[in-house]
N, C-alpha and C positions, 0 to 999 in steps of 0.2 A: 689149745684148743682143739676140739675134734674134727672127725673130717666129717662132710655134710654125707648124704644117703648117696650123691652121685660118686663120692671118694675125694672132693676136692675141699681144700678147708677154707672156710671165711676168714681170711684176716688181713685184707686190703683197707687200710684207712680211705678218709677222702683225700687227703694230700696223697695220697699213694695213686688213687684213682683219678684223680686231676693230673698226676707225673703222666699217666698210663696215657689220657685223651692228649695231652700235647704230643709228647714223645711219640707217639704212633706216627703223629702227623709231620712234626719238625721239619722232616729233612726234604718235605715240600718247600721249604724254604730256601732250602740251601743249593737245588739241584731239580731239575725236570720240568720247570715253569719256563724257564729261559728257550725252550723250545718251541711256546707260542709266540716268542716276537720274530720268527722265523715268517710265519703265515700271517701274523698280523699287525706286526709293528707295537709299540711301547703304547700308543695312545690307543690303538683299537683293542690291544691285550687286556688295558685297565678295564674297557668298558667292560671287556668281557669277564674280566676277573670280580669286576664289583655284582654283575647280575649273579655268578657264581657262589660270590661271599653271601648274596641275599638270600639264595637257594637253600644252603648250608645253614644258614643261621635260623630260617623258618624248619628248615628239616629237623635239625638237632632240637628244639624248643618242641615239635613234634612226636618226635624219636623216644626222647625223653619217658613221655608217656606212656608207650609202650615198654621200656625198659626196666620201669620201676613197677609197672603191674604185671609182667612177667618175666622177673629173675633169673632167667636161662642163660647157661652156659652156650648155646645155640643161637641167642640173639634173636637177628631176624627170621631165622629159620624156624624158630619156636612161635613167632606170631603170627609168620604167612600159615603155618602148620595149624594154631587155634584157628583163624580165621576162613582158611580156604580148603583145610582138610591135607591128607599125605603129598597131594601133586604140588598143591600150595607151598609147602615146605621144604618139597624135593626143591622147587625153581628159587626158592629165596635161597635154601641150602648152598647148593652149588653154586650159585651167583656169589655169594660171600666169599664163599671156598676160590673162587676164581679170584677174587679181588685180592683176596688176603695171599694166596702161594703166588703171584704173580709179583706183586708188590715188591717182597724182600730182594729177589735177584736184580731188580734196576737198582734198589738200594746198594745192594751189595755191589756192584759194578760202579756206583759212585764212591761208594769206599774205596775202590780199588785205584777209579783215578785220580782220588784225593791224595792217598799214598803214593801214586806215580809220580805226582808232582815233585814231594819231597824226595822218593826215591825212584828216580828213572828207569832202573834196572828193575824195578819190581814190575810183575806182569800185572795188569787190573786183573784179569780173571782169576789166576791165581788165588792173587789178595781175597777177592772175593769169598772163595771157597774157604779160606782160612778164616774169614768172618762167620759163614755160617756153621763152620763147625765148633770157635770157639763161643758162640751166641748160643747156639743149641744146647751145649754142656752148660751153661749159665741156667737156659731154663729149665731143664732136668732137674738142678739141683733142688729147685724149689721157689716156688712164686713170689713168697715174704722176701726173699734174696733179691729174686728177680725185679720186683716191684722198689723194692730199695734203691738198687741201682739204678732204676729207669728214671726213677723222681731225680735222684743225683746228675745223671746226665741230660736229664732235658734242662735242670737249671743251668749248666753248663752252658747249653746249647744259646738257651737264651740271652745268656750273657754275652756270649760271643756274638751274634746279631745284634745286639747293641753296640758293643766294639766295633763293627764292620761299620755300621753307620756311623758312627763318628770318624772313625779313620777317615773314611772317605768323603762325609760331609765339606772338608774345605776346599775340596774340587768338583763339587756336583754343581751342575749347568743346566739350568733348564732348558738352554738350547739343543744340549747335548739329547736330554730325553725326547724333547716332540721332532728333533731331526728324521724326518721318514718315519714319522710316529704313524700312519696310517697305512701299514701294507708298505713301504717303502718309497708314498709321497706325504709331501709337507701340507696338504689338505686333506681335509674328508671328501670323499665322494663315493658313490654305493658300488663300486670297485672293490672299496675296502670290507665291505659286509662278509662276503663269501672267506676271508681270511680271520676274521673275527669268529665266526663259527665252526671254522676249521681248529681255531686255538680250544676250545671248549675243553679235552681231555686235560692240555696242559694246565688251567686256571683250578680245573677239579685236583689236580695235583696239590696246591695248594691245601687243601683241606680233606685228601682222601683219605680213609681209614679211622678219623675219628669215632665212628658208630662203632669202633670195635671194645670199646670201654663197656660196651654189652654183653660181651663174650666173659666179661671177669666180673658178671653179677654174683656167680654163686660163693665166688670168692671175696665178695664185699662182706665186711663188717653189719652194714646199715646200709642196705643199697637203695633202701625208699627214699633216705636222708641224703646220701652221699653221691651217688649217681646224678641227679640232678646237679647238686654244685659243681661237680668234676666238669661236667656237659658245656654247661651254661659259663663257666669261667672259661672252658678250655678253647671254646670257640671265638669269643671275645679276644683273648690271648693270641691267637693264630690270626684274627682278621689286622690286628696292630701288626703284627710280627710279617704279614704277607704285603701289607699296603707299604711299608716301611723298607723292605729289601728292594723292592720291585721298583721303586722310586732312586733310593738310593744307588742299586746298579744301573739303572740306565740312564742317571745322569752322570756317570763315572767317567766318559768319554764314549766310543764308537761303540754301540750296542749291540750293531750286527757281529762283531767280534765274539759276543755272548750267546748269541741265539741258536748254536748247534754243540752246545760243548756240557760236558758235565760236572766242569767247575766254575761256572760262572762267578761265583761270589771273590774267589782268589783271583780271577782273570782281571775282575774289575779292580780289586784291589790293586794290583799291577798295575793299572793304568795310574795309579793317583801317587803310588808311593815307589813304583819300581821292583823289577824284578829281586833284588837280594837284599831287601827291608826285613829287619825284625818283626815288623806287623804283619809282613807276607806270611811268613813261617809260623808264626804265631797263629794266625788263620786257617791255615793247612790243619796244624794239629789241632785247635780244639774245634776246628768243623767237623772234626770227625765225628766230636759228641754228639751234635745235630742228626747226623745220620746213623750213629749207632743207638742213638734212642729210639729213631724210628724202626730200624732193622730188629733190634732187640723187643719192642713192645708187638710189632706186626710176628714176630714167632711166636710170641703169648697168643694172640689172636687167630691165626689160622690151626695152632694146636687145637685148641678150646674146639674149632668149627669140626674140626676132624672128629675130635673128641667126643661130641654132643652127636654127630650126625652116625657114628659108629654107634653110639651107645641106643638109638633108636634102630638100627639095621639098617640107614638109610646108605652106608659104608660097613665093608667087615668088621664081623665084631672085634677083629685083634687088634688094632687101632683103640678100642674103647677101654684098655687096662690103662690102670695109673701104677707109676712105680709102688714099691712096698715102702719102701722107706722114706722117700720125696713126696709120695702123694700127688705127683702131677704126671700129665699124659705124656711119657716118653715116646710111645711108638708112635703118638702122633705127629711130635715135634718130629722125629726122625722122618716121616715120610713125608711132610711138607718139605723139609729140609733137601731131599732126594730131585723133589719135583724142582725145586726152584737151583738148584746145581745144575741139571739137567738143560731150564733154559737157559741159563748164560752161555752155554756152549751150543745152542742151538741158533747160530748164526744164519746158517741157510735156510731154515725154517721160519724164523723172527726178522729177518731182515727183510721187510718186504717195502713195495710203494715209495721206494725211495728214502725212505725213513730209518734212522740208527736202529740197530738193536734193542736200545735202553727205551727210545720213543715207543718201538714197537710193543714192549711189555708193560711200559706205563699204560699205553691205548688198552691194550687186553684187559690191564686192572681196572683199568676206569669203565670200561663195558659191563662189567659181573658186578663193580659197584652200584652203576646207576639201576640195573636190572633190580637190585636188591632194593635201590630207593624207593623205585616205582611200586613194587610190591609192598614194602614195609607201610607207606603212607596208604594205599588200599586195604591192606589190614587194620591199621586206626580206623579209617573210615568205616568199614564191615564191622569190627568188634565195637564199635558206639554204637552201631543199631542191632546186634544179635546179644551183644553182651554188655546190656547198659547197665547192671548190678555188680561188674568188676570192679574191687578196690582198684581204685586209682589216686595213690599218693599224690599224683604229679600229673597235672591236665593242661593239655595243648592250650595255649594262651591264644585269644582271639580265633578258635576255631568256629568255622572250617574253612577260616581264611587262611594261616599258616599252612596247615597241611596240605591244602589246596594248591596253594603257590610253590609250595617244595615239589607235588606233584607235576604241576603244569611244568615246572623247571628240569626235572628231571627226562619228562617227556621230550621237550625241547634238544635236551642233552640227547639223548639214545636215537632221535631221528636224524640230528648233524653228524653225528659220530658217524653211525651206519653209512651217511652221504659220501662221508669223506674218507672213510678206515674199511670199506666193504672186504677187502681180504683179510683183512684182522679180524671183521663181523665173521666172516665166514670160518676161520678157526674156531671163534668162539663160539658157532651155532654147532659146532662139530663137536665140540667139548661136552656141550649141553646136551646135543641127542647120543650119545656116546653113555653119560652118565644117565640119561632116561632109560636107556633100553637095560642097564643094570637096575634101575629101581624097578623097572617091569617084572623082571625074572627075579626080584627077592619080595616080593609081595607076601608070601605067606611068611617068612622070616620076620618080616615086621609085624606080621598080625600073633606071631608068636613070641613077641618081644614082651620081656616082663616089666621093660623099666616103666616106672612112672615120676614123671617132672615134679619137682619141689614142690613147685606152687601151684601144680594141680594137686597135691598129696594134703598141702596145706588147707585148700580149701574144702576139698573132701572132710579133712578133721575137723574144722570148722561147723 
């Protein structure tokens, strides 16, 4: 298969794209979400999670229109640039970059926590760095190998979640799940509502990064057909798994013991089968597949985002080079890894507001995601109005209601996240400001850039 004009090879099948879509997110079923119980309780968090699930479903149905219309490795960056010009492209690009660069260290720390359960002498941070080195190398070797591996570990991760539900189901108790389910109270009151809003970033973690399939669009064999299938099947898979995992974990025993840890599923299973059960050891080992699937997939996502931004002079051109043999953006892969490893060891900077390092990294990643969701939906509305003739192989159903609901949900999420995470938001704004300063200083270099996006070249040729 020949490389495209960008140097990336279009080799990915529909199944591989589905594997990327689910794999990018599936670690969110294994950890991270349970922090939402700490503020909202099980019942309050369920309400929050269902709202976020509806937001993501409408977002994905709408986002797929953009992905199939503009199959570009930059994903949201390309859509916002086309709709709102270079500044819009910058904002969407840096927001997506923050999302995808800060999600992997949180997942790597969870990998370390899972390994620490099995091998108590292993430092979780050292294990996290080892994960980075291993899977950056795998991504550099080739996207076809990386995507096949992603599909394999994703299927194993889904199987393991089903095994978890089956093993804990005999001990499931509705009374366990609902006890103190409204932010510590057994009965709903208005006092529970603030906690439900505060839990939004952890509900988002259930689905965060599914949009990363857009960044593999230039490497898909038939993006206009395969991406809609991958996205829709992916979001349905994830919603079912999220509801199942949350219910069975919460009903296994005292859910408050699971609300501030990185390995809630092994600990939930321990409540049912005891600390020495073979089932528990199997979950720890196979549970790593879920974390690895997301970690590995998001490395693919952040590298394509860095590559796309560098290719169009939004970042230094150094990162736009592809490996001469493997045809992968190896420099972009390494750059994102260096930032992620630094975040793992940034305890003093990112342990703020009484939350754990992992919780704050998750929140930072979610800030980037929500800003990108807002800009993507605004881009959809703008392009519908200004480029009515643009080829749209997949059109958002129930337009304008689906994208409007997704936009409304994202704006609610952004407002509440700022209110409850002001310190992390301040750091997020600093990142945006530093990036904008670089954006302003490099305007002439962008004007001189010769890269023409594939979809633009195709339209010009036709």
